[in-house]
Structure formats: structure tokens, C-alpha cells
FIKOL-682698 format. One record per residue (C-alpha): x, y, z. Coordinates in steps of 0.2 Angstrom, whole numbers, plus 5000, padded with zeros to 4 digits. Each point is the difference from the previous one (the first is absolute). Layout:
<east: X north: Y up: Z>
...
This chain:
<east: 5252 north: 5443 up: 5610>
<east: 4992 north: 5019 up: 5000>
<east: 4982 north: 5000 up: 4995>
<east: 5005 north: 5011 up: 4985>
<east: 5013 north: 4987 up: 4993>
<east: 4987 north: 4986 up: 5002>
<east: 4986 north: 5010 up: 4991>
<east: 5013 north: 5004 up: 4985>
<east: 5004 north: 4980 up: 5000>
<east: 4982 north: 4996 up: 4998>
<east: 4997 north: 5014 up: 4987>
<east: 5015 north: 4992 up: 4991>
<east: 4991 north: 4983 up: 5000>
<east: 4983 north: 5005 up: 4995>
<east: 5010 north: 5009 up: 4986>
<east: 5010 north: 4983 up: 4994>
<east: 4983 north: 4990 up: 5001>
<east: 4990 north: 5012 up: 4990>
<east: 5013 north: 5002 up: 4987>
<east: 5007 north: 4983 up: 4998>
<east: 4987 north: 4988 up: 5008>
<east: 4985 north: 5006 up: 4992>
<east: 4991 north: 4983 up: 4999>
<east: 5003 north: 4996 up: 5017>
<east: 4993 north: 5017 up: 5005>
<east: 4985 north: 4996 up: 4990>
<east: 4996 north: 4984 up: 5008>
<east: 5006 north: 5006 up: 5017>
<east: 4997 north: 5018 up: 5002>
<east: 5001 north: 5000 up: 5019>
<east: 5019 north: 4998 up: 4998>
<east: 5003 north: 5017 up: 4993>
<east: 4986 north: 5007 up: 5012>
<east: 5010 north: 4994 up: 5015>
<east: 5015 north: 5009 up: 4995>
<east: 4992 north: 5016 up: 4994>
<east: 4991 north: 5000 up: 5016>
<east: 5017 north: 4998 up: 5010>
<east: 5007 north: 5012 up: 4989>
<east: 4987 north: 5013 up: 5006>
<east: 4994 north: 5001 up: 4981>
<east: 4982 north: 4999 up: 5007>
<east: 4991 north: 5006 up: 4983>
<east: 5008 north: 4987 up: 4989>
<east: 4998 north: 4988 up: 5013>
<east: 4981 north: 5002 up: 5000>
<east: 4998 north: 4995 up: 4982>
<east: 5010 north: 4984 up: 5003>
<east: 4991 north: 4995 up: 5016>
<east: 4983 north: 5003 up: 4991>
<east: 5005 north: 4989 up: 4985>
<east: 5007 north: 4986 up: 5012>
<east: 4984 north: 4999 up: 5010>
<east: 4989 north: 4999 up: 4983>
<east: 5012 north: 4986 up: 4995>
<east: 4997 north: 4991 up: 5015>
<east: 4983 north: 5003 up: 4999>
<east: 4997 north: 4993 up: 4982>
<east: 5009 north: 4983 up: 5006>
<east: 4987 north: 5000 up: 5015>
<east: 5015 north: 5002 up: 5013>
<east: 4990 north: 5012 up: 5010>
<east: 5011 north: 5001 up: 5016>
<east: 5015 north: 5004 up: 4990>
<east: 4990 north: 5013 up: 4990>
<east: 4994 north: 5009 up: 5016>
<east: 5017 north: 5001 up: 5006>
<east: 5006 north: 5008 up: 4984>
<east: 4986 north: 5012 up: 4999>
<east: 5001 north: 5005 up: 5018>
<east: 5018 north: 5004 up: 4998>
<east: 4995 north: 5012 up: 4985>
<east: 4988 north: 5008 up: 5013>
<east: 5012 north: 5003 up: 5012>
<east: 5012 north: 5007 up: 4987>
<east: 4987 north: 5012 up: 4994>
<east: 4996 north: 5007 up: 5019>
<east: 5020 north: 5002 up: 5001>
<east: 4999 north: 5014 up: 4986>
<east: 5005 north: 5016 up: 5006>
<east: 4989 north: 5009 up: 4987>
<east: 4983 north: 4992 up: 5007>
<east: 4993 north: 4985 up: 4993>
<east: 4997 north: 4996 up: 4981>
<east: 4981 north: 4997 up: 5000>
<east: 4998 north: 4993 up: 4984>
<east: 5014 north: 4987 up: 5005>
<east: 4995 north: 4996 up: 5017>
<east: 4982 north: 4996 up: 4992>
<east: 5007 north: 4988 up: 4987>
<east: 5010 north: 4991 up: 5015>
<east: 4985 north: 4999 up: 5010>
<east: 4988 north: 4994 up: 4985>
<east: 5013 north: 4986 up: 4997>
<east: 5000 north: 4996 up: 5018>
<east: 4982 north: 4998 up: 5003>
<east: 4996 north: 4984 up: 4991>
<east: 5015 north: 4991 up: 5010>
<east: 4995 north: 5006 up: 5016>
<east: 4982 north: 4994 up: 4996>
<east: 5007 north: 4983 up: 4994>
<east: 5011 north: 4998 up: 5015>
<east: 4991 north: 5009 up: 5015>
<east: 4983 north: 5002 up: 4992>
<east: 4990 north: 5014 up: 4997>
<east: 4995 north: 5003 up: 5019>
<east: 5018 north: 5001 up: 5007>
<east: 5005 north: 5016 up: 5007>
<east: 5015 north: 5001 up: 4987>
<east: 4987 north: 4999 up: 4986>
<east: 4989 north: 5014 up: 5008>
<east: 5014 north: 5011 up: 5002>
<east: 5006 north: 4998 up: 4983>
<east: 4983 north: 5002 up: 4992>
<east: 4997 north: 5017 up: 5011>
<east: 5018 north: 5007 up: 4994>
<east: 4996 north: 4995 up: 4983>
<east: 4984 north: 5008 up: 5000>
<east: 5006 north: 5016 up: 5008>
<east: 5014 north: 5001 up: 4986>
<east: 4988 north: 4997 up: 4986>
<east: 4989 north: 5015 up: 5006>
<east: 5016 north: 5010 up: 5000>
<east: 5005 north: 4996 up: 4982>
<east: 4988 north: 5006 up: 4985>
<east: 4990 north: 4986 up: 4992>
<east: 5010 north: 4986 up: 5008>
<east: 4996 north: 4982 up: 4989>
<east: 5002 north: 4990 up: 5016>
<east: 4988 north: 5010 up: 5009>
<east: 4984 north: 4989 up: 4997>
<east: 5009 north: 4984 up: 5003>
<east: 5007 north: 5008 up: 5017>
<east: 4983 north: 5004 up: 5006>
<east: 4993 north: 4983 up: 4995>
<east: 5014 north: 4992 up: 5011>
<east: 4996 north: 5012 up: 5015>
<east: 4982 north: 4997 up: 5000>
<east: 5002 north: 4980 up: 4999>
<east: 5013 north: 5002 up: 5015>
<east: 4988 north: 5012 up: 5010>
<east: 4985 north: 4988 up: 4997>
<east: 5008 north: 4984 up: 5004>
<east: 5007 north: 5008 up: 5016>
<east: 4980 north: 5005 up: 5003>
<east: 5005 north: 5018 up: 4997>
<east: 4983 north: 5002 up: 4990>
<east: 5000 north: 5019 up: 5000>
<east: 5018 north: 5001 up: 4994>
<east: 4995 north: 4988 up: 4986>
<east: 4986 north: 5009 up: 4995>
<east: 5009 north: 5016 up: 4999>
<east: 5014 north: 4993 up: 4990>
<east: 4988 north: 4992 up: 4987>
<east: 4989 north: 5016 up: 4998>
<east: 5016 north: 5009 up: 4998>
<east: 5004 north: 4987 up: 4985>
<east: 4982 north: 5002 up: 4993>
<east: 5004 north: 5018 up: 4998>
<east: 5017 north: 4998 up: 4993>
<east: 4995 north: 4986 up: 4988>
<east: 4985 north: 5011 up: 4994>
<east: 5013 north: 5014 up: 4997>
<east: 5011 north: 4990 up: 4990>
<east: 4987 north: 4989 up: 4991>
<east: 5008 north: 4986 up: 5005>
<east: 4985 north: 4985 up: 5001>
<east: 5009 north: 4986 up: 5006>
<east: 5006 north: 5011 up: 5015>
<east: 4983 north: 5008 up: 5003>
<east: 4991 north: 4983 up: 5000>
<east: 5011 north: 4993 up: 5012>
<east: 4999 north: 5017 up: 5012>
<east: 4981 north: 4997 up: 4998>
<east: 4999 north: 4983 up: 5006>
<east: 5013 north: 5003 up: 5013>
<east: 4990 north: 5015 up: 5007>
<east: 4984 north: 4988 up: 4998>
<east: 5008 north: 4987 up: 5012>
<east: 5005 north: 5014 up: 5013>
<east: 4983 north: 5009 up: 5000>
<east: 4991 north: 4981 up: 5001>
<east: 5009 north: 4996 up: 5015>
<east: 4998 north: 5015 up: 5009>
<east: 4980 north: 4998 up: 4996>
<east: 4998 north: 5015 up: 4989>
<east: 4990 north: 4988 up: 4988>
<east: 4995 north: 5014 up: 4989>
<east: 5017 north: 5006 up: 4996>
<east: 5006 north: 4982 up: 4998>
<east: 4988 north: 4996 up: 4987>
<east: 5002 north: 5017 up: 4990>
<east: 5019 north: 4995 up: 4998>
<east: 4996 north: 4982 up: 4997>
<east: 4987 north: 5004 up: 4986>
<east: 5013 north: 5013 up: 4992>
<east: 5014 north: 4988 up: 5000>
<east: 4990 north: 4987 up: 4991>
<east: 4992 north: 5011 up: 4988>
<east: 5018 north: 5007 up: 4995>
<east: 5008 north: 4983 up: 4999>
<east: 4985 north: 4993 up: 4989>
<east: 5002 north: 5015 up: 4988>
<east: 5019 north: 4999 up: 4999>
<east: 5010 north: 4990 up: 4987>
<east: 5010 north: 4984 up: 5003>
<east: 5017 north: 5007 up: 5003>
<east: 4993 north: 5013 up: 5014>
<east: 4991 north: 4985 up: 5008>
<east: 5015 north: 4990 up: 5000>
<east: 5010 north: 5015 up: 5007>
<east: 4988 north: 5000 up: 5015>
<east: 5009 north: 4984 up: 5006>
<east: 5015 north: 5010 up: 5006>
<east: 4990 north: 4999 up: 5015>
<east: 5001 north: 4983 up: 5002>
<east: 4985 north: 4994 up: 4993>
<east: 4986 north: 5003 up: 4986>
<east: 4991 north: 5016 up: 5005>
<east: 4984 north: 4994 up: 4991>
<east: 4998 north: 4986 up: 5011>
<east: 5005 north: 5010 up: 5015>
<east: 4987 north: 5013 up: 4999>
<east: 4987 north: 4988 up: 4996>
<east: 5004 north: 4990 up: 5016>
<east: 5000 north: 5015 up: 5011>
<east: 4984 north: 5004 up: 4994>
<east: 4994 north: 4985 up: 5006>
<east: 5004 north: 5003 up: 5017>
<east: 4992 north: 5018 up: 4999>
<east: 4985 north: 4993 up: 4993>
<east: 4997 north: 4985 up: 5013>
<east: 5003 north: 5014 up: 5013>
<east: 4987 north: 5012 up: 4993>
<east: 4987 north: 4984 up: 4999>
<east: 5002 north: 4996 up: 4982>
<east: 5005 north: 4981 up: 5004>
<east: 4994 north: 4994 up: 4981>
<east: 5009 north: 5015 up: 4992>
<east: 5016 north: 4997 up: 5010>
<east: 5000 north: 4980 up: 4994>
<east: 4998 north: 5007 up: 4982>
<east: 5015 north: 5011 up: 5003>
<east: 5010 north: 4988 up: 5007>
<east: 4996 north: 4986 up: 4987>
<east: 5006 north: 5012 up: 4987>
<east: 5016 north: 5005 up: 5010>
<east: 5004 north: 4981 up: 5001>
<east: 4995 north: 4997 up: 4982>
<east: 5011 north: 5014 up: 4992>
<east: 5016 north: 4993 up: 5012>
<east: 4998 north: 4983 up: 4993>
<east: 4998 north: 5008 up: 4982>
<east: 5015 north: 5008 up: 5001>
<east: 5011 north: 4986 up: 5010>
<east: 5010 north: 5012 up: 5012>
<east: 5003 north: 4990 up: 5016>
<east: 5002 north: 5014 up: 5011>
<east: 4982 north: 5008 up: 4995>
<east: 4993 north: 4982 up: 5001>
<east: 5005 north: 4999 up: 5018>
<east: 4993 north: 5019 up: 5002>
<east: 4983 north: 4996 up: 4994>
<east: 4999 north: 4983 up: 5009>
<east: 5003 north: 5008 up: 5016>
<east: 4989 north: 5013 up: 4998>
<east: 4987 north: 4987 up: 4994>
<east: 5003 north: 4990 up: 5016>
<east: 4996 north: 5016 up: 5010>
<east: 4984 north: 5003 up: 4992>
<east: 4993 north: 4984 up: 5000>
<east: 5005 north: 4998 up: 5019>
<east: 4992 north: 5016 up: 5004>
<east: 4984 north: 4993 up: 4991>
<east: 5001 north: 4987 up: 5012>
<east: 5004 north: 4987 up: 4986>
<east: 5014 north: 4991 up: 5008>
<east: 5002 north: 4986 up: 4990>
<east: 5003 north: 5011 up: 4984>
<east: 5012 north: 5011 up: 5008>
<east: 5011 north: 4986 up: 5005>
<east: 5001 north: 4995 up: 4982>
<east: 5006 north: 5017 up: 4994>
<east: 5011 north: 5000 up: 5015>
<east: 5007 north: 4984 up: 4996>
<east: 5003 north: 5006 up: 4982>
<east: 5008 north: 5015 up: 5006>
<east: 5012 north: 4990 up: 5012>
<east: 5005 north: 4988 up: 4986>
<east: 5005 north: 5015 up: 4989>
<east: 5010 north: 5007 up: 5014>
<east: 5010 north: 4986 up: 5005>
<east: 5004 north: 4995 up: 4980>
<east: 5005 north: 5018 up: 4998>
<east: 5008 north: 5007 up: 5016>
<east: 4986 north: 5013 up: 5004>
<east: 5003 north: 5000 up: 5018>
<east: 4987 north: 5014 up: 5005>
<east: 4985 north: 4990 up: 4990>
<east: 5006 north: 4983 up: 5007>
<east: 4997 north: 5007 up: 5019>
<east: 4984 north: 5007 up: 4997>
<east: 4993 north: 4987 up: 4990>
<east: 5005 north: 4988 up: 5013>
<east: 4991 north: 5010 up: 5014>
<east: 4984 north: 5000 up: 4990>
<east: 5002 north: 4982 up: 4997>
<east: 5001 north: 4996 up: 5018>
<east: 4986 north: 5010 up: 5005>
<east: 4988 north: 4995 up: 4988>
<east: 5005 north: 4982 up: 5004>
<east: 4994 north: 5004 up: 5019>
<east: 4984 north: 5008 up: 4995>
<east: 4996 north: 4985 up: 4990>
<east: 5005 north: 4987 up: 5014>
<east: 5003 north: 5009 up: 5017>
<east: 5008 north: 4985 up: 5007>
<east: 5015 north: 5003 up: 4988>
<east: 5017 north: 5005 up: 5008>
<east: 5002 north: 5013 up: 4984>
<east: 4999 north: 5014 up: 5012>
<east: 5015 north: 4998 up: 5011>
<east: 5011 north: 5002 up: 4983>
<east: 4989 north: 5014 up: 4996>
<east: 5006 north: 5009 up: 5016>
<east: 5018 north: 4996 up: 4997>
<east: 4999 north: 5007 up: 4982>
<east: 4993 north: 5015 up: 5005>
<east: 5012 north: 5003 up: 5013>
<east: 5013 north: 4998 up: 4988>
<east: 4992 north: 5013 up: 4989>
<east: 5000 north: 5012 up: 5014>
<east: 5017 north: 4998 up: 5004>
<east: 5005 north: 5004 up: 4981>
<east: 4989 north: 5016 up: 5002>
<east: 4988 north: 4995 up: 4989>
<east: 4983 north: 5009 up: 5003>
<east: 4990 north: 5003 up: 4984>
<east: 4983 north: 4992 up: 4999>
<east: 5004 north: 4990 up: 5015>
<east: 4983 north: 5004 up: 5009>
<east: 4992 north: 4990 up: 4985>
<east: 5008 north: 4984 up: 5007>
<east: 4997 north: 5006 up: 5019>
<east: 4980 north: 5000 up: 4996>
<east: 5001 north: 4983 up: 4991>
<east: 5011 north: 4993 up: 5015>
<east: 4987 north: 5006 up: 5013>
<east: 4986 north: 4992 up: 4990>
<east: 5009 north: 4983 up: 5002>
<east: 5005 north: 5003 up: 5018>
<east: 4982 north: 5004 up: 5004>
<east: 4994 north: 4984 up: 4992>
<east: 5012 north: 4990 up: 5012>
<east: 4992 north: 5011 up: 5015>
<east: 5018 north: 5007 up: 5005>
<east: 4994 north: 5015 up: 5005>
<east: 5014 north: 5007 up: 5010>
<east: 5011 north: 4997 up: 4986>
<east: 4989 north: 5009 up: 4988>
<east: 4998 north: 5016 up: 5011>
<east: 5021 north: 4999 up: 5001>
<east: 4999 north: 5000 up: 4980>
<east: 4986 north: 5013 up: 4998>
<east: 5011 north: 5011 up: 5012>
<east: 5015 north: 4998 up: 4990>
<east: 4991 north: 5004 up: 4984>
<east: 4993 north: 5015 up: 5008>
<east: 5017 north: 5005 up: 5004>
<east: 5004 north: 4998 up: 4982>
<east: 4986 north: 5012 up: 4994>
<east: 5004 north: 5014 up: 5014>
<east: 5018 north: 4998 up: 4994>
<east: 4999 north: 5000 up: 4981>
<east: 4984 north: 5006 up: 4996>
<east: 4994 north: 4985 up: 4992>
<east: 4982 north: 5001 up: 5003>
<east: 4991 north: 4990 up: 4986>
<east: 4997 north: 4986 up: 5013>
<east: 4997 north: 5010 up: 5016>
<east: 4981 north: 4999 up: 4999>
<east: 5001 north: 4980 up: 4999>
<east: 5014 north: 4999 up: 5014>
<east: 4987 north: 5008 up: 5010>
<east: 4987 north: 4988 up: 4996>
<east: 5012 north: 4986 up: 5004>
<east: 5003 north: 5007 up: 5017>
<east: 4982 north: 5001 up: 5003>
<east: 4999 north: 4981 up: 4996>
<east: 5014 north: 4997 up: 5010>
<east: 4992 north: 5008 up: 5015>
<east: 4984 north: 4992 up: 4998>
<east: 5006 north: 4983 up: 4999>
<east: 5014 north: 5001 up: 5014>
<east: 4988 north: 5007 up: 5014>
<east: 4984 north: 4988 up: 5002>
<east: 4992 north: 5015 up: 5008>
<east: 5008 north: 5013 up: 4988>
<east: 4995 north: 5019 up: 5003>
<east: 4989 north: 5002 up: 4984>
<east: 5002 north: 5019 up: 5003>
<east: 5019 north: 4998 up: 4997>
<east: 4997 north: 4989 up: 4984>
<east: 4987 north: 5012 up: 4994>
<east: 5012 north: 5015 up: 5001>
<east: 5015 north: 4990 up: 4991>
<east: 4988 north: 4997 up: 4987>
<east: 4992 north: 5016 up: 4998>
<east: 5019 north: 5007 up: 4998>
<east: 5001 north: 4986 up: 4987>
<east: 4985 north: 5007 up: 4989>
<east: 5004 north: 5018 up: 5002>
<east: 5019 north: 4997 up: 4994>
<east: 4994 north: 4990 up: 4984>
<east: 4988 north: 5012 up: 4998>
<east: 5012 north: 5014 up: 4999>
<east: 5011 north: 4990 up: 4988>
<east: 4986 north: 4995 up: 4989>
<east: 5005 north: 4982 up: 5004>
<east: 4981 north: 4992 up: 4998>
<east: 5004 north: 4983 up: 5002>
<east: 5010 north: 5003 up: 5015>
<east: 4985 north: 5011 up: 5007>
<east: 4988 north: 4985 up: 4995>
<east: 5010 north: 4987 up: 5010>
<east: 5001 north: 5011 up: 5016>
<east: 4981 north: 5005 up: 4999>
<east: 4995 north: 4981 up: 4998>
<east: 5011 north: 4996 up: 5016>
<east: 4991 north: 5014 up: 5010>
<east: 4983 north: 4997 up: 4992>
<east: 5003 north: 4980 up: 5007>
<east: 5004 north: 5008 up: 5016>
<east: 4983 north: 5010 up: 5000>
<east: 4991 north: 4986 up: 4996>
<east: 5009 north: 4988 up: 5014>
<east: 4993 north: 5015 up: 5012>
<east: 4982 north: 5000 up: 4993>
<east: 5003 north: 5017 up: 4990>
<east: 4994 north: 4993 up: 4984>
<east: 4993 north: 5018 up: 4994>
<east: 5017 north: 5006 up: 5003>
<east: 5008 north: 4987 up: 4991>
<east: 4990 north: 5002 up: 4985>
<east: 5002 north: 5020 up: 5000>
<east: 5017 north: 4996 up: 5000>
<east: 5001 north: 4985 up: 4986>
<east: 4986 north: 5006 up: 4989>
<east: 5009 north: 5016 up: 4992>
<east: 5019 north: 4993 up: 4997>
<east: 4992 north: 4984 up: 4993>
<east: 4989 north: 5010 up: 4987>
<east: 5018 north: 5009 up: 4995>
<east: 5006 north: 4985 up: 4992>
<east: 4998 north: 4997 up: 4980>
<east: 5011 north: 4982 up: 4999>
<east: 5008 north: 4988 up: 5009>
<east: 4983 north: 4992 up: 5007>
<east: 5009 north: 4983 up: 5000>
<east: 5013 north: 5004 up: 5010>
<east: 5002 north: 4995 up: 5019>
<east: 4998 north: 5017 up: 5006>
<east: 4984 north: 5005 up: 4992>
<east: 4992 north: 4982 up: 5001>
<east: 5003 north: 5001 up: 5020>
<east: 4993 north: 5018 up: 5000>
<east: 4986 north: 4996 up: 4991>
<east: 4996 north: 4983 up: 5010>
<east: 5000 north: 5011 up: 5016>
<east: 4990 north: 5014 up: 4994>
<east: 4986 north: 4987 up: 4994>
<east: 5001 north: 4992 up: 5018>
<east: 4996 north: 5017 up: 5008>
<east: 4982 north: 4998 up: 5002>
């Protein structure tokens, strides 16, 4: 049969379906879409493919939705008079959630979908989809460890939300930017964005606060949780605990499971970093329970890792670290990168306790590779300190100059970031090295000013250890 004859027959079938079987078309718009496409009537086919994709997505038939929406996108690109930006954006916007659900936000398909949608939003005037597209793009970049791109997308979201006076979107953009800046070691910027997010959230009405959950969790809880990490790193350990407790209290008061899992994970990291492993295990365990009950695969994996590492910190004879290594490898295979250096740091502490120095060095090398590749510099100084610990532990006659150089680099790195807690840790270790080689005056000169800087957290392990060392330098 000639092509023109086939097209004519398909057009007739599409007409009959549209005119005499409207109920069927309403429930299965892909039928008429198929015949319109085969008839070469792409303009009318596109609308039907969009309807078919939206209908499938509403039934959680995500693979079917993707297939329909991709047919619509292909039809748009087949038009001779150029693409219709508004319609293509609608197709891509409908496609995004189904891609996230099936392939995850870090898949190549997700990134390509979001990037194309952003380009169309920027070509169109005041596209209502623009803010959510920017958020999707930021999440995709962040999880892949593309932190500079994530920061750029969230900062663009801040400007756009301010221009549109959209409070919920502004709050989420601010906390997204705070996370990106925090992980890249820009602690001043992170604290500024966090503070603004929390203040605007507190000033918002209940409807606006509820609308922030479009990003997946309550933004008030998330902002406080993020702030706790930033406060810990900058040397305010007690304030960090106060913020994470407020975050946990709010999460429980609203009873939103995903928000509760989010807060519990952040709490587990805060307490693990404070070297309070038993408390960290409690919150990681709660996060894991919530994740298993509600299918939060992301938090399930992360909380499992914290549980395993902290179990090993409390009991070095435990075999939990083997399972941790397997789970970390699975995360890497899936392409997950965001915040992973915090887990490397905690894993290295556990490995050092077991005197597994070669394995510690291998983990540090991998972590520093991640730092160079992604720009996730928040724990860079801590990785250098751990590297010095491994060097000193591995070799009975270790070169003190090598360890001194590494620790000096750790102190300088933390100083540039304003990460006072990490600066204290590195300075304490270097001061101990000075003491061991009879250089007590150098040790005091190094330790006195950094210890004097702190105004809280005096009962934490870090300051207790530094103070005891200082008092012994006579």
C-alpha cells in the first residue's frame, strides 16, 4: 500500500474514533494519537500524546507515560515549522516525574530532560514550570556531585522566586543553595542562605509552609537540619545540637514520615561527627525503620551506612565495616555522590581504630579524588588530618616532617573555610606531634589561640581532648 493511502486510512480511523468513540478516546488517548501520528497529523497527535502521558502518570504507570510522552516529543521535532516551545515544555514537564520515579534524578535521561526544559523555560516568557524545573535540575546535579552546577541552578531559583514573590519556592531554593555551598566549604554563604530560609519559613503562613513540601520534605525541618551541620563545622557544637533538636521536634509534630527520616539522618551525622556514636546509632536506626516502612530507598542506604560505621566505632571487633564497604560501592555504582565525603570521614575513623592503615589510606585517596572531582570540600581538612593519622600509625618510624606537612595543610584548609572545629582537630594532632618530639613551646603556641576561640562545646570530645593536651604541656 502506498504511503499516502496508509496515511489517508489512519486519518479516517482517527476521525471515526474522535467522533463516535469519545469515551474510549478519553480513557485511551494513545489510540487516536497513534493514528494521527501515522497519518502525519503531528500537531493534533501531540495533544493526544500529552493527554495519554498525563493519564498514565496519574495511574503511576510511569513506563507507559514515558513512552507516550516521548512519542509526543518526537512528533514535535518532526514539525517542519519548528518546535512549539510551549507544548514541548508541557511534555517535558509531564515527563520529569516519571523519569525520576523510574530511573532516578541522577540518570542521564533525567538530566537531559531537565536541561532541555530549563532552556525552553528561559526562551518563554514567565513559564510557570520554571521554578520546579530549576529545582529538579539542582537535585540531579547535586546527587551526581556536580555541586557548582547545583549551586548555579539554586541561585537562579532564588532570583526567579524573589521576582515572582513565590515564598515556598524561594525557601526551597535558599535551602538548596545552602546545601550546595555547605558541601563545597563556603560556610559563610551556606549559613546566610540557611538563616534566610528559616526566617522566611517562620514568617510564612500555614498554607505556604505546607507548599514547601513539594520538594519532598518540610522546609522548616530541612533548614534547621542543614544549619546544624554548618554550625558544627564552624565550631558551635552546642548550637548545632539545639538546631537539630528543633528540627527533630518539628518533624515529629507534623508527622510527615519523609521529613522525619530526613531529620533523623542529619541528626545521626551531627552526633557521629561530635563523636557520640551511640546517639548517632539511635537516630540512624529510626531513619532506617522509617525508610523500610515507607520505601525511602535513599535514606535506607545512608542510614544503614551510619549504623554500620558507628557500630564499628563502639566495637572495633564488629564486622559491620564489611557491609559498609559493600553498601558504599553500591551507592557509587548508582552514581550517588552528594555528601559522601562525610561517610568517608566516619569510615576512616573506624578503620583507624582497627589499625587498618592501608585500607584507611585507600579510602582517603578515594575521598580526596571525590573532593577534586566534585568540589565537595567541606571535609577536605578532616581527610588530611586522617591521612596524617594513618601515616603515623602505619610506620613505626614515620617521617614526622611528612605528617607535619599534611597537618599544616589541614589547618590551612580549615582556616580558609572558617571550619573552626576541623581546624581544632588538626591543630590538636599537630600539637601532640610537637609534644612527642619535645617541642612543647611550639605545641602551646599552636594550641592556645585556637582553644581560646571557642565559647561553647566544652564538654565535647574534641575540646576535652585539646584542653587535656594543653594542660599537660609544661
